[in-house]
C-alpha positions as CSV (number, residue, x, y, z in Angstrom):
1,M,11.5,99.8,42.7
2,N,8.0,100.9,42.1
3,K,5.4,101.5,44.7
4,W,3.3,98.3,43.9
5,T,6.3,96.0,44.1
6,L,7.1,97.4,47.5
7,I,3.5,96.9,48.7
8,I,3.5,93.3,47.4
9,I,6.8,92.5,49.2
10,V,5.5,93.9,52.5
11,I,2.2,91.9,52.2
12,L,4.0,88.7,51.3
13,S,6.4,89.1,54.2
14,F,3.6,89.5,56.7
15,S,1.6,86.6,55.3
16,C,4.6,84.2,55.5
17,K,5.4,85.0,59.1
18,K,4.0,82.3,61.5
19,N,4.1,81.8,65.2
20,P,6.8,79.0,65.9
21,N,4.4,77.3,68.3
22,E,1.4,77.4,65.9
23,K,2.1,73.9,64.6
24,F,2.3,72.5,68.1
25,K,-0.9,74.3,69.2
26,K,-2.7,73.1,66.1
27,E,-1.7,69.5,66.9
28,Q,-2.8,70.0,70.5
29,N,-6.3,70.9,69.3
30,N,-6.4,67.9,67.0
31,I,-5.3,65.3,69.5
32,S,-7.8,62.6,69.9
33,T,-7.8,59.6,72.1
34,K,-8.6,55.9,71.6
35,Q,-9.6,54.0,74.7
36,N,-9.5,50.4,75.9
37,K,-10.7,50.8,79.4
38,D,-7.8,52.7,81.0
39,S,-5.6,53.2,78.0
40,L,-4.9,56.2,75.8
41,E,-3.0,56.7,72.6
42,M,-1.9,60.0,71.3
43,N,-3.1,60.2,67.7
44,I,-3.4,63.3,65.5
45,S,-6.9,63.2,63.9
46,D,-10.3,64.8,63.9
47,E,-11.9,62.2,66.2
48,K,-13.5,63.3,69.4
49,K,-11.9,62.4,72.8
50,T,-13.3,59.5,74.6
51,E,-13.4,59.2,78.3
52,V,-10.3,57.8,80.0
53,S,-9.1,57.6,83.6
54,P,-7.7,60.7,85.2
55,E,-4.4,59.0,85.8
56,V,-3.9,58.3,82.1
57,L,-4.8,61.9,81.2
58,F,-2.3,63.0,83.9
59,I,0.5,60.9,82.3
60,M,-0.3,62.1,78.8
61,S,-0.4,65.7,80.0
62,F,3.0,65.2,81.6
63,Y,4.5,63.8,78.4
64,K,3.0,66.6,76.2
65,N,4.5,69.3,78.5
66,Y,7.8,67.6,79.1
67,M,8.4,66.5,75.5
68,F,7.4,70.0,74.2
69,E,10.1,71.6,76.3
70,Y,12.6,68.8,76.0
71,D,12.3,68.7,72.2
72,K,13.4,72.3,71.8
73,D,16.8,72.8,70.1
74,E,18.0,74.6,73.3
75,Y,15.7,73.5,76.0
76,N,15.5,75.5,79.2
77,L,16.5,73.4,82.3
78,K,14.5,75.7,84.5
79,E,11.3,75.0,82.5
80,I,12.0,71.3,82.7
81,E,12.5,71.6,86.5
82,I,9.2,73.4,86.8
83,I,7.5,70.6,84.9
84,L,9.1,67.9,87.0
85,N,8.2,69.7,90.2
86,E,4.6,69.9,89.0
87,Y,4.3,66.3,87.9
88,C,6.7,64.3,90.2
89,S,6.5,63.4,93.9
90,E,9.0,64.8,96.4
91,N,10.3,61.3,96.9
92,F,10.9,60.8,93.2
93,L,12.6,64.2,92.8
94,K,14.9,63.5,95.7
95,I,16.0,60.2,94.0
96,Y,16.1,61.8,90.5
97,N,18.2,64.8,91.8
98,S,20.6,62.5,93.6
99,Y,22.1,61.6,90.2
100,E,24.8,64.1,89.0
101,Y,24.6,62.6,85.5
102,L,22.3,60.2,83.7
103,D,23.4,58.8,80.3
104,Y,19.8,58.4,79.3
105,N,16.4,60.0,79.8
106,P,14.4,57.9,82.3
107,F,11.1,59.2,81.1
108,I,11.7,57.7,77.6
109,N,14.0,54.9,78.9
110,G,16.6,55.9,76.3
111,Q,18.8,58.6,74.9
112,D,17.0,59.3,71.6
113,Y,13.4,59.3,70.6
114,P,11.6,59.5,67.3
115,D,10.0,62.7,66.0
116,D,6.6,61.2,66.3
117,F,7.1,60.1,70.0
118,L,3.9,61.7,71.2
119,K,1.8,60.5,68.3
120,N,2.9,56.9,69.0
121,L,2.7,57.1,72.8
122,K,0.3,54.8,74.5
123,V,-0.5,54.6,78.2
124,E,-2.3,51.7,79.8
125,S,-3.4,50.8,83.3
126,S,-1.5,47.8,84.7
127,D,-4.1,46.3,87.1
128,K,-2.3,42.9,86.7
129,I,0.9,44.3,88.3
130,L,-0.4,47.0,90.7
131,E,-3.4,49.2,90.6
132,N,-1.4,52.4,90.6
133,R,1.1,51.4,87.9
134,F,0.8,52.3,84.3
135,I,2.6,51.0,81.2
136,I,4.0,53.4,78.7
137,Y,4.3,52.1,75.1
138,Q,5.5,53.3,71.8
139,T,3.7,51.8,68.8
140,Y,5.6,51.2,65.5
141,N,4.2,49.3,62.5
142,G,1.2,48.3,64.6
143,I,3.4,46.7,67.4
144,D,3.4,48.1,70.9
145,Y,6.9,48.2,72.5
146,E,6.9,48.7,76.3
147,L,9.2,51.6,77.3
148,L,8.7,51.7,81.0
149,Q,6.2,51.4,83.8
150,M,5.2,54.4,85.9
151,E,3.8,54.4,89.4
152,I,1.3,57.2,90.1
153,I,0.2,58.3,93.5
154,K,-2.3,60.8,94.6
155,K,-1.0,63.4,97.1
156,E,-3.2,66.2,98.4
157,G,-5.7,65.7,95.6
158,N,-3.1,65.7,92.8
159,F,-1.5,62.9,90.9
160,K,2.3,62.6,91.0
161,I,4.8,60.4,89.3
162,N,6.4,58.4,92.2
163,K,8.6,55.7,90.6
164,L,9.7,54.5,87.2
165,Y,10.3,50.8,86.4
166,T,11.9,49.0,83.5
167,P,9.7,46.8,81.3
168,D,10.7,43.8,83.4
169,G,9.5,45.6,86.6
170,S,12.9,46.5,88.1
171,E,13.0,49.9,89.7
172,M,14.7,52.3,87.2
173,L,16.2,54.9,89.6
174,S,17.3,54.4,93.2
175,M,18.8,56.8,95.7
176,Q,22.5,57.5,95.1
177,S,24.6,57.7,98.2
178,D,26.2,61.0,99.3
179,K,29.8,61.3,98.1
């Protein structure tokens, strides 16, 4: 092998190497929001962010962090626990942790989710139900499908997820009795 071939191989190998989180970081920088009063949709584009309620931004932040970790091939349960402790109330965590096993993910109200989950995620204030409840949607082919309702409380100046409800308004998780 001559010297020039070796130099070209080395240069090409360095130019092809990318940070595995680069795509996610690039998408994070391109996330824009669309607003209808207190609603927000995750859409990848070059549009500028519009102003939305702090609660909606909190929910979107939760989903970005949670789904980023949850979407890994081998997700780290400790990292997910850190995220849940940051975003969920003590009461919710007590109920959530009372389950030894869940056959679905309550934050997506299902077992599986599409690759474009965050891109098609929409959060909307639900003033008609309760002022502190927000509706989480997934949009497909221009149609919004309600996934769940999320109750947000403010504790010591921070928002926290306090309860999850099914689309019909039934409480999704309740305290499991000690065995």
